[in-house]
C-alpha positions as CSV (number, residue, x, y, z in Angstrom):
1,M,102.2,167.3,113.7
2,P,103.4,168.4,117.3
3,T,101.7,166.8,120.1
4,Y,103.8,168.3,122.9
5,S,103.1,171.6,124.3
6,E,106.8,172.7,123.8
7,A,106.6,171.5,120.2
8,I,103.5,173.4,119.6
9,A,105.0,176.5,121.0
10,L,108.2,176.2,118.9
11,R,106.3,175.5,115.9
12,G,104.2,178.7,116.6
13,L,107.3,180.7,117.1
14,A,108.8,179.5,113.9
15,E,105.6,180.2,112.2
16,S,105.6,183.8,113.4
17,F,109.0,184.5,111.7
18,G,107.5,183.7,108.4
19,T,111.2,183.1,106.9
20,I,111.6,179.5,108.2
21,P,110.7,176.9,105.5
22,I,108.6,174.6,107.8
23,E,107.0,172.8,104.9
24,D,110.4,172.2,103.3
25,F,111.6,170.6,106.6
26,E,108.4,168.6,107.0
27,N,108.7,167.2,103.6
28,E,112.4,166.3,104.2
29,Q,111.4,164.5,107.4
30,K,108.4,162.8,105.6
31,A,111.0,161.4,102.7
32,I,113.3,160.1,105.6
33,A,110.4,158.4,107.4
34,D,109.0,156.9,104.2
35,K,112.5,155.5,103.2
36,R,112.9,154.0,106.8
37,L,109.2,152.4,106.5
38,S,110.2,151.0,103.3
39,R,113.4,149.4,104.7
40,Q,111.4,148.0,107.6
41,M,108.8,146.5,105.3
42,E,111.5,144.8,103.3
43,R,113.1,143.4,106.3
44,I,109.7,142.1,107.7
45,S,109.0,140.5,104.2
46,K,112.4,138.8,104.2
47,L,111.9,137.5,107.8
48,N,108.2,136.1,106.8
49,R,109.9,134.3,103.8
50,S,112.6,132.7,105.9
51,V,110.1,131.5,108.5
52,K,107.9,129.7,105.9
């Protein structure tokens, strides 16, 4: 979700066209973020095991 006024305006413009697949883009970005989070959690887990 956009939190900056410029991002809100850009999203509104994209939505007004009706041809830009915003949901597809959001789903792709969520998949990338989920993968990144998974890798981070894996690294944190390895660090915690090495400290013990």
